C-alpha positions as a Markdown table, in Angstrom:
| # | Residue | x | y | z |
|---|---|---|---|---|
| 1 | Met | -0.4 | -0.1 | 0.0 |
| 2 | Glu | 1.0 | 3.0 | -0.9 |
| 3 | Lys | -0.3 | 4.9 | 2.6 |
| 4 | Pro | -0.8 | 2.1 | 5.0 |
| 5 | Leu | -4.2 | 2.3 | 6.7 |
| 6 | Leu | -3.5 | 2.7 | 10.2 |
| 7 | Pro | -6.4 | 2.1 | 12.9 |
| 8 | Val | -7.8 | 5.5 | 12.9 |
| 9 | Asp | -8.4 | 5.4 | 9.5 |
| 10 | Ile | -10.1 | 1.9 | 9.5 |
| 11 | Asp | -12.2 | 3.3 | 12.7 |
| 12 | Ala | -13.2 | 6.3 | 10.8 |
| 13 | Phe | -14.6 | 4.3 | 7.8 |
| 14 | Leu | -16.7 | 2.1 | 10.1 |
| 15 | Ala | -17.8 | 5.0 | 11.7 |
| 16 | Lys | -20.0 | 6.5 | 9.2 |
| 17 | Arg | -21.8 | 3.1 | 8.8 |
| 18 | Val | -21.9 | 1.9 | 12.5 |
| 19 | Leu | -23.4 | 4.8 | 14.5 |
| 20 | Gly | -22.1 | 4.3 | 18.6 |
| 21 | Gln | -20.3 | 1.9 | 19.0 |
| 22 | Pro | -16.6 | 3.5 | 19.6 |
| 23 | Asp | -15.2 | 0.7 | 21.6 |
| 24 | Leu | -16.4 | -1.9 | 19.2 |
| 25 | Leu | -15.2 | 0.0 | 16.4 |
| 26 | Arg | -11.6 | 0.5 | 17.7 |
| 27 | Arg | -11.4 | -2.9 | 18.1 |
| 28 | Ile | -12.5 | -4.5 | 14.8 |
| 29 | Ser | -9.7 | -2.0 | 13.8 |
| 30 | Val | -7.3 | -3.1 | 15.2 |
| 31 | Ser | -7.9 | -6.3 | 14.2 |
| 32 | Leu | -8.6 | -5.1 | 10.5 |
| 33 | Tyr | -5.2 | -3.7 | 10.9 |
| 34 | Lys | -3.6 | -7.0 | 11.9 |
| 35 | His | -5.3 | -8.8 | 9.3 |
| 36 | Ile | -4.5 | -6.7 | 6.2 |
| 37 | His | -1.2 | -6.5 | 7.3 |
| 38 | Gly | -0.1 | -10.4 | 8.1 |
| 39 | Leu | -0.2 | -9.9 | 11.1 |
| 40 | Pro | -1.4 | -12.5 | 13.7 |
| 41 | Ala | -4.7 | -10.7 | 14.1 |
| 42 | Pro | -7.0 | -11.6 | 17.5 |
| 43 | Asn | -11.1 | -13.1 | 16.6 |
| 44 | Val | -13.7 | -10.5 | 17.8 |
| 45 | Leu | -16.9 | -11.7 | 19.9 |
| 46 | Leu | -19.6 | -9.5 | 19.7 |
| 47 | Ile | -22.1 | -9.3 | 22.4 |
| 48 | Gly | -25.3 | -7.2 | 22.2 |
| 49 | Asn | -28.9 | -6.8 | 22.3 |
| 50 | Ser | -30.7 | -7.5 | 19.0 |
| 51 | Gly | -30.5 | -4.1 | 16.9 |
| 52 | Thr | -27.5 | -2.8 | 18.8 |
| 53 | Gly | -25.5 | -3.1 | 15.4 |
| 54 | Lys | -23.7 | -6.4 | 15.1 |
| 55 | Thr | -25.0 | -7.2 | 11.1 |
| 56 | Thr | -24.8 | -3.6 | 10.2 |
| 57 | Leu | -21.3 | -3.6 | 11.5 |
| 58 | Met | -20.4 | -7.0 | 9.0 |
| 59 | Arg | -21.8 | -5.3 | 6.4 |
| 60 | Ala | -19.5 | -1.6 | 7.5 |
| 61 | Val | -16.8 | -4.5 | 6.9 |
| 62 | Thr | -17.6 | -6.1 | 3.7 |
| 63 | Asp | -17.3 | -1.9 | 2.6 |
| 64 | Phe | -14.2 | -1.4 | 4.3 |
| 65 | Tyr | -12.6 | -4.2 | 1.7 |
| 66 | Glu | -14.6 | -3.0 | -1.3 |
| 67 | Ala | -13.6 | 0.5 | -1.3 |
| 68 | His | -10.0 | 0.0 | -1.3 |
| 69 | Gln | -8.6 | -1.7 | -4.5 |
| 70 | Glu | -5.2 | -2.7 | -2.2 |
| 71 | Leu | -7.2 | -4.6 | -0.4 |
| 72 | Ala | -9.0 | -7.1 | -3.0 |
| 73 | Arg | -7.4 | -9.9 | -1.9 |
| 74 | Phe | -8.9 | -9.6 | 1.6 |
| 75 | Arg | -12.7 | -9.5 | -0.1 |
| 76 | Val | -13.9 | -12.9 | 0.6 |
| 77 | Met | -16.1 | -13.2 | 3.5 |
| 78 | Val | -19.2 | -14.3 | 4.5 |
| 79 | Ile | -21.9 | -13.8 | 6.7 |
| 80 | Ile | -23.2 | -16.9 | 8.1 |
| 81 | Asn | -26.0 | -17.7 | 10.9 |
| 82 | Ala | -24.4 | -20.0 | 13.1 |
| 83 | Asn | -27.0 | -22.8 | 12.4 |
| 84 | Thr | -26.4 | -23.2 | 9.3 |
| 85 | Leu | -23.5 | -25.5 | 10.7 |
| 86 | Ser | -25.2 | -27.0 | 13.5 |
| 87 | Ala | -26.5 | -30.1 | 10.8 |
| 88 | Glu | -24.1 | -32.2 | 9.4 |
| 89 | Ile | -25.1 | -33.4 | 5.5 |
| 90 | Glu | -23.6 | -36.6 | 4.3 |
| 91 | Gly | -20.4 | -36.6 | 3.2 |
| 92 | Glu | -19.4 | -32.9 | 4.1 |
| 93 | Asp | -18.3 | -32.1 | 7.8 |
| 94 | Arg | -19.2 | -28.6 | 8.6 |
| 95 | Thr | -16.0 | -27.1 | 8.3 |
| 96 | Thr | -15.7 | -28.4 | 4.3 |
| 97 | Arg | -19.1 | -26.5 | 4.5 |
| 98 | Leu | -18.0 | -23.4 | 5.4 |
| 99 | Phe | -15.1 | -23.6 | 2.6 |
| 100 | Arg | -17.5 | -24.4 | -0.2 |
| 101 | Lys | -19.4 | -21.2 | 0.5 |
| 102 | Leu | -15.9 | -18.9 | 0.8 |
| 103 | Glu | -15.1 | -20.8 | -2.4 |
| 104 | Ala | -18.2 | -19.8 | -3.9 |
| 105 | Gln | -17.8 | -16.3 | -2.9 |
| 106 | Ala | -14.1 | -16.0 | -4.4 |
| 107 | Lys | -15.4 | -17.3 | -8.1 |
| 108 | Val | -18.2 | -14.8 | -7.5 |
| 109 | Leu | -15.5 | -12.2 | -7.1 |
| 110 | Phe | -12.8 | -13.1 | -8.9 |
| 111 | Gly | -14.1 | -15.5 | -11.6 |
| 112 | Ser | -14.3 | -19.3 | -12.3 |
| 113 | Ala | -10.9 | -19.9 | -13.8 |
| 114 | Leu | -8.3 | -19.8 | -10.4 |
| 115 | Ser | -5.6 | -21.3 | -10.1 |
| 116 | Ala | -4.7 | -23.2 | -6.8 |
| 117 | Lys | -2.4 | -20.7 | -5.7 |
| 118 | Glu | -4.8 | -17.9 | -6.2 |
| 119 | Leu | -7.7 | -19.7 | -4.6 |
| 120 | Val | -5.7 | -20.5 | -1.7 |
| 121 | Asp | -4.9 | -16.9 | -1.0 |
| 122 | Tyr | -8.4 | -15.9 | -1.4 |
| 123 | Leu | -9.7 | -18.8 | 1.1 |
| 124 | Glu | -6.7 | -18.0 | 3.8 |
| 125 | Asn | -7.2 | -14.3 | 3.8 |
| 126 | Ala | -11.7 | -14.2 | 4.3 |
| 127 | Thr | -13.0 | -12.9 | 6.8 |
| 128 | Val | -15.7 | -15.3 | 8.1 |
| 129 | Cys | -18.7 | -13.8 | 10.2 |
| 130 | Val | -21.0 | -16.0 | 12.3 |
| 131 | Asp | -24.2 | -14.1 | 13.2 |
| 132 | Glu | -26.3 | -15.7 | 16.4 |
| 133 | Val | -23.6 | -17.9 | 17.6 |
| 134 | Asp | -25.2 | -17.9 | 21.1 |
| 135 | Lys | -27.4 | -19.7 | 19.1 |
| 136 | Ile | -25.2 | -23.1 | 19.8 |
| 137 | Ser | -25.2 | -22.5 | 23.4 |
| 138 | Gly | -24.2 | -26.3 | 24.8 |
| 139 | Arg | -27.0 | -25.5 | 27.3 |
| 140 | Val | -30.6 | -25.4 | 26.5 |
| 141 | Ser | -33.3 | -24.4 | 29.3 |
| 142 | Gly | -30.7 | -25.5 | 31.7 |
| 143 | Lys | -30.1 | -29.1 | 29.4 |
| 144 | Pro | -27.0 | -30.2 | 27.5 |
| 145 | Asn | -27.4 | -29.6 | 24.0 |
| 146 | Val | -25.0 | -31.7 | 22.1 |
| 147 | Glu | -25.3 | -30.5 | 18.9 |
| 148 | Gly | -24.8 | -26.6 | 20.0 |
| 149 | Ile | -21.6 | -28.4 | 21.4 |
| 150 | Thr | -20.3 | -30.4 | 18.1 |
| 151 | Thr | -21.1 | -26.4 | 16.3 |
| 152 | Gln | -18.7 | -25.0 | 19.1 |
| 153 | Tyr | -15.8 | -28.0 | 18.3 |
| 154 | Ala | -16.5 | -27.6 | 14.3 |
| 155 | Leu | -15.5 | -23.5 | 15.2 |
| 156 | Leu | -12.8 | -24.4 | 17.3 |
| 157 | Thr | -11.1 | -26.5 | 15.0 |
| 158 | Leu | -10.7 | -23.2 | 12.3 |
| 159 | Leu | -10.4 | -20.6 | 15.4 |
| 160 | Glu | -7.3 | -23.0 | 16.9 |
| 161 | Gly | -5.4 | -22.1 | 13.0 |
| 162 | Glu | -5.1 | -25.9 | 12.6 |
| 163 | Lys | -3.9 | -27.0 | 8.5 |
| 164 | Phe | -6.8 | -28.5 | 6.5 |
| 165 | Leu | -6.9 | -30.4 | 3.6 |
| 166 | Tyr | -9.8 | -29.0 | 1.3 |
| 167 | Arg | -10.6 | -30.4 | -2.4 |
| 168 | Ala | -11.5 | -27.9 | -5.0 |
| 169 | Lys | -11.6 | -27.2 | -8.6 |
| 170 | Val | -8.9 | -24.9 | -10.1 |
| 171 | Val | -7.4 | -24.2 | -13.6 |
| 172 | Glu | -4.0 | -25.7 | -14.5 |
| 173 | Asp | -2.5 | -25.3 | -17.6 |
| 174 | Gly | -5.9 | -23.8 | -19.3 |
| 175 | Arg | -7.6 | -26.9 | -17.8 |
| 176 | Glu | -10.1 | -27.5 | -14.9 |
| 177 | Val | -9.1 | -30.3 | -12.4 |
| 178 | Glu | -9.4 | -30.9 | -8.7 |
| 179 | Ala | -6.8 | -30.5 | -6.6 |
| 180 | Glu | -6.4 | -31.4 | -2.6 |
| 181 | Leu | -5.7 | -27.6 | -1.3 |
| 182 | Thr | -3.4 | -27.0 | 1.8 |
| 183 | Leu | -5.7 | -24.3 | 4.0 |
| 184 | Asp | -3.8 | -22.4 | 7.4 |
| 185 | Thr | -6.8 | -21.4 | 8.9 |
| 186 | Gly | -5.0 | -19.4 | 11.7 |
| 187 | Arg | -5.1 | -16.5 | 8.8 |
| 188 | Leu | -8.8 | -16.3 | 8.4 |
| 189 | Leu | -10.5 | -13.6 | 10.9 |
| 190 | Phe | -13.3 | -14.5 | 13.1 |
| 191 | Val | -15.8 | -12.2 | 14.2 |
| 192 | Cys | -18.9 | -13.6 | 15.4 |
| 193 | Gly | -22.0 | -12.2 | 17.5 |
| 194 | Gly | -24.9 | -12.6 | 19.4 |
| 195 | Ala | -27.8 | -11.2 | 21.6 |
| 196 | Phe | -27.1 | -13.8 | 24.7 |
| 197 | Glu | -30.3 | -12.2 | 25.3 |
| 198 | Glu | -30.5 | -14.6 | 29.1 |
| 199 | Leu | -27.3 | -13.5 | 29.5 |
| 200 | Tyr | -28.5 | -10.4 | 30.2 |
| 201 | Asp | -31.0 | -12.4 | 32.8 |
| 202 | Gln | -28.6 | -14.3 | 34.0 |
| 203 | Val | -25.4 | -12.2 | 35.4 |
| 204 | Tyr | -28.3 | -10.0 | 36.9 |
| 205 | Ala | -30.2 | -12.8 | 38.7 |
| 206 | Cys | -26.7 | -13.7 | 40.3 |
| 207 | Leu | -26.6 | -10.5 | 41.7 |
| 208 | Val | -29.7 | -9.8 | 43.3 |
| 209 | Asn | -29.2 | -13.7 | 44.5 |
| 210 | Arg | -25.7 | -12.2 | 45.9 |
| 211 | Arg | -24.6 | -15.4 | 44.3 |
| 212 | Asp | -20.8 | -14.5 | 44.5 |
| 213 | Asp | -18.7 | -11.0 | 45.1 |
| 214 | Arg | -20.4 | -8.6 | 42.7 |
| 215 | Arg | -23.3 | -6.3 | 43.8 |
| 216 | Leu | -25.0 | -4.4 | 42.3 |
| 217 | Lys | -24.2 | -0.3 | 42.4 |
| 218 | Glu | -25.7 | 3.0 | 43.3 |
| 219 | Val | -25.4 | 6.1 | 42.1 |
| 220 | Ser | -27.1 | 9.3 | 42.6 |
| 221 | Glu | -28.9 | 11.3 | 40.3 |
| 222 | Val | -29.5 | 15.2 | 40.6 |
| 223 | Glu | -32.7 | 16.5 | 39.3 |
| 224 | Arg | -33.4 | 20.5 | 38.9 |
| 225 | Lys | -36.9 | 21.3 | 39.2 |
| 226 | Ala | -38.7 | 24.2 | 37.6 |
| 227 | Asp | -39.2 | 26.4 | 40.9 |
| 228 | Gly | -35.4 | 25.7 | 41.5 |
| 229 | Thr | -35.2 | 23.2 | 44.1 |
| 230 | Val | -33.1 | 20.6 | 43.6 |
| 231 | Ser | -34.1 | 16.5 | 44.6 |
| 232 | Val | -31.2 | 13.7 | 44.9 |
| 233 | Arg | -32.2 | 10.0 | 44.4 |
| 234 | Thr | -30.4 | 7.1 | 44.1 |
| 235 | Val | -30.8 | 4.3 | 41.5 |
| 236 | Thr | -29.4 | 1.0 | 40.9 |
| 237 | Lys | -28.5 | 0.7 | 37.3 |
| 238 | Phe | -27.6 | -2.5 | 35.3 |
| 239 | Lys | -25.1 | -2.7 | 32.2 |
| 240 | Leu | -24.0 | -5.8 | 31.9 |
| 241 | Arg | -20.8 | -4.8 | 30.6 |
| 242 | Asp | -19.6 | -3.8 | 34.2 |
| 243 | Tyr | -20.3 | -6.6 | 35.5 |
| 244 | Leu | -19.4 | -9.6 | 33.1 |
| 245 | Arg | -17.2 | -12.2 | 33.6 |
| 246 | Leu | -15.3 | -14.9 | 31.5 |
| 247 | Gly | -17.2 | -17.6 | 33.8 |
| 248 | Asp | -20.8 | -15.8 | 32.9 |
| 249 | Leu | -20.3 | -17.4 | 29.5 |
| 250 | Phe | -18.6 | -20.7 | 30.6 |
| 251 | Ala | -21.8 | -21.3 | 32.5 |
| 252 | Tyr | -24.3 | -19.6 | 28.9 |
| 253 | Gly | -23.0 | -22.3 | 27.3 |
| 254 | Met | -20.1 | -21.8 | 25.3 |
| 255 | Met | -17.5 | -23.9 | 26.3 |
| 256 | Pro | -14.1 | -22.2 | 27.9 |
| 257 | Gln | -12.0 | -23.8 | 24.5 |
| 258 | Phe | -14.0 | -22.1 | 22.4 |
| 259 | Val | -14.4 | -18.4 | 24.0 |
| 260 | Ser | -10.6 | -18.3 | 24.7 |
| 261 | Arg | -10.1 | -18.2 | 20.8 |
| 262 | Phe | -10.9 | -14.8 | 20.8 |
| 263 | Gly | -8.8 | -12.5 | 21.2 |
| 264 | Ser | -11.3 | -9.7 | 21.8 |
| 265 | Ile | -14.9 | -9.8 | 23.3 |
| 266 | Ala | -16.9 | -6.4 | 22.8 |
| 267 | Met | -19.9 | -5.1 | 24.7 |
| 268 | Leu | -22.3 | -3.3 | 22.3 |
| 269 | Asp | -24.5 | -0.7 | 24.3 |
| 270 | Asp | -28.0 | -0.2 | 23.9 |
| 271 | Leu | -28.3 | 2.8 | 21.5 |
| 272 | Gly | -29.7 | 5.7 | 22.9 |
| 273 | Lys | -32.0 | 8.5 | 21.7 |
| 274 | Glu | -29.3 | 10.4 | 19.8 |
| 275 | Glu | -28.3 | 7.2 | 17.7 |
| 276 | Leu | -31.7 | 6.2 | 17.0 |
| 277 | Leu | -32.9 | 9.6 | 15.5 |
| 278 | Gln | -29.6 | 9.4 | 13.5 |
| 279 | Ile | -30.4 | 5.8 | 11.8 |
| 280 | Phe | -33.9 | 6.9 | 11.7 |
| 281 | Leu | -33.3 | 9.9 | 9.6 |
| 282 | Ser | -30.4 | 8.6 | 7.6 |
| 283 | Ala | -29.4 | 5.6 | 7.5 |
| 284 | Pro | -29.9 | 4.0 | 3.9 |
| 285 | Asn | -32.2 | 0.9 | 4.9 |
| 286 | Ser | -34.2 | 3.3 | 7.4 |
| 287 | Pro | -38.1 | 2.4 | 7.7 |
| 288 | Leu | -38.1 | 6.6 | 6.8 |
| 289 | Arg | -36.2 | 6.8 | 4.0 |
| 290 | Leu | -37.8 | 3.6 | 2.6 |
| 291 | Cys | -41.3 | 4.5 | 3.4 |
| 292 | Val | -40.3 | 8.2 | 1.6 |
| 293 | Asp | -39.8 | 6.2 | -1.9 |
| 294 | Tyr | -42.7 | 4.6 | -1.7 |
| 295 | Phe | -44.7 | 7.4 | -1.3 |
| 296 | Cys | -42.4 | 9.3 | -4.1 |
| 297 | His | -43.4 | 6.4 | -6.3 |
| 298 | Met | -47.1 | 7.7 | -6.1 |
| 299 | Gly | -46.1 | 11.6 | -6.4 |
| 300 | Ile | -46.5 | 12.6 | -3.0 |
| 301 | Thr | -43.8 | 13.8 | -0.6 |
| 302 | Leu | -43.8 | 12.5 | 2.9 |
| 303 | Arg | -42.8 | 15.0 | 5.1 |
| 304 | Leu | -42.1 | 14.5 | 8.9 |
| 305 | Thr | -41.5 | 17.4 | 11.4 |
| 306 | Lys | -38.3 | 17.2 | 13.7 |
| 307 | Glu | -40.4 | 16.7 | 16.7 |
| 308 | Ala | -41.7 | 13.9 | 15.4 |
| 309 | Ala | -38.5 | 12.4 | 14.5 |
| 310 | Val | -37.5 | 12.9 | 18.3 |
| 311 | Ala | -40.8 | 11.2 | 19.3 |
| 312 | Val | -40.2 | 8.0 | 17.3 |
| 313 | Ala | -36.5 | 7.8 | 18.5 |
| 314 | Glu | -37.4 | 8.4 | 22.4 |
| 315 | Ala | -40.3 | 5.5 | 21.8 |
| 316 | Ala | -37.7 | 3.5 | 20.3 |
| 317 | Ala | -34.8 | 4.1 | 23.3 |
| 318 | Lys | -37.4 | 2.6 | 25.8 |
| 319 | Asn | -37.2 | -0.6 | 23.9 |
| 320 | Ser | -33.9 | -1.8 | 24.2 |
| 321 | Arg | -33.8 | -5.1 | 24.1 |
| 322 | Ile | -34.5 | -4.9 | 20.5 |
| 323 | Gly | -32.4 | -1.6 | 19.5 |
| 324 | Ala | -32.7 | -0.4 | 15.8 |
| 325 | Arg | -35.5 | -2.8 | 15.0 |
| 326 | Ala | -37.9 | -0.6 | 17.4 |
| 327 | Leu | -37.4 | 1.8 | 15.1 |
| 328 | Arg | -39.0 | -0.1 | 12.1 |
| 329 | Glu | -41.6 | -1.9 | 14.3 |
| 330 | Ile | -43.1 | 1.8 | 15.6 |
| 331 | Phe | -42.6 | 3.5 | 12.4 |
| 332 | Asn | -44.2 | 1.1 | 10.1 |
| 333 | Gly | -47.4 | 0.8 | 12.2 |
| 334 | Leu | -47.7 | 4.5 | 12.2 |
| 335 | Ile | -47.7 | 5.1 | 8.6 |
| 336 | Ala | -49.8 | 1.8 | 7.7 |
| 337 | Pro | -53.2 | 3.0 | 7.9 |
| 338 | His | -51.8 | 5.7 | 5.3 |
| 339 | Glu | -50.1 | 3.5 | 2.8 |
| 340 | Phe | -52.8 | 1.9 | 1.5 |
| 341 | Asp | -54.9 | 4.7 | 0.6 |
| 342 | Pro | -52.5 | 8.1 | 1.1 |
| 343 | Tyr | -54.5 | 9.9 | -1.4 |
| 344 | His | -57.9 | 9.9 | 1.6 |
| 345 | Ser | -55.2 | 10.1 | 4.2 |
| 346 | Pro | -55.7 | 12.9 | 6.6 |
| 347 | Leu | -52.8 | 14.0 | 7.0 |
| 348 | Leu | -52.4 | 14.8 | 2.9 |
| 349 | Gln | -51.8 | 18.5 | 2.3 |
| 350 | Gln | -51.3 | 19.9 | -1.0 |
| 351 | Thr | -48.6 | 22.6 | -1.4 |
| 352 | Glu | -46.7 | 24.6 | -4.2 |
| 353 | Thr | -44.9 | 21.2 | -5.0 |
| 354 | Gly | -47.8 | 19.0 | -5.2 |
| 355 | Pro | -49.2 | 16.3 | -2.3 |
| 356 | Ser | -47.3 | 16.1 | 0.8 |
| 357 | Leu | -48.2 | 13.5 | 3.1 |
| 358 | Val | -47.3 | 15.2 | 6.8 |
| 359 | Leu | -46.4 | 13.4 | 10.1 |
| 360 | Asp | -46.4 | 15.8 | 13.1 |
| 361 | Ala | -45.1 | 15.0 | 17.0 |
| 362 | Gln | -49.5 | 15.1 | 17.5 |
| 363 | Thr | -49.7 | 12.5 | 15.1 |
| 364 | Val | -46.5 | 10.4 | 16.6 |
| 365 | Thr | -48.2 | 11.0 | 20.4 |
| 366 | Gln | -51.7 | 10.1 | 19.2 |
| 367 | Tyr | -50.2 | 6.4 | 17.6 |
| 368 | Leu | -48.1 | 5.3 | 20.6 |
| 369 | Thr | -50.9 | 6.4 | 23.2 |
| 370 | Arg | -53.3 | 3.9 | 21.2 |
| 371 | Met | -50.2 | 1.3 | 21.4 |
| 372 | Asp | -49.8 | 1.9 | 25.4 |
């Protein structure tokens, strides 16, 4: 590279696509820097509620490779659900199945006429993103989950950086032949993520029931009232990142050998009102932007007042367990009655530029009140 990308450069790129989560982005940026420079790169385990940005981050990594021509050899990347590796297929083990996906992606990106040397290079420098990794827990409802344990062992083989023999079709002297490739899985970068929803309740119960030396911390909050008086109250706040220990992951059902193969464990913060507002207004797949395009096809301009947008974001912030997905649920429910027949909607206004559907704060508040 003429100008080497530093971790701060990678962080700046990702931060334009993933809102919030500064600690996570720094960790990922360091792993990516090491990966593209051939250094031992720590695999990353993401823990965060649904809708906090795990999948968005994985897609941002894809964009990062695509945006830099000098990183073409790192562009082979797959995002898979952990459950897709959970069942054996006759004649094909889990590891082979994963490399089949990587090989297919390599040939989509670089053509099918790859030599053995080219294919090995693309596969060994690939990035593997495994979503919903919490679903392969070794325990389900307090009972051993053999399928989950087996899948963890399958991934463990790759995470440990072992040599793997893989048969693939390659081109030699202009002919397609089948060759046995020796792949060094230690050069793969793994980014695994999951909601680990029961982990929150598990750790909280441990604290309130005093099962170990951890205790919930109390903090004082100061409230200044309109009449000038000040009140102080003591509240107890629970954030998993403040209390999580590796032993909690083991108790959840993740094998110690599996967890130890991740050099970085990153906790995702629940998204606050400001982050949700920015996602709502700016994200390419925001329900608002998709709806604007929908009404545009009908010759109608959808307008949302600032106060209305804030009201939607505030309501979504109260649903911390589903994060940005709450934006979609709230807004889609709000706009649904007007999508079917917008020309007879009470919100339709005739303006100098044409018909406009205007959502104000009162409309949002009335909808939210009916939903309560």
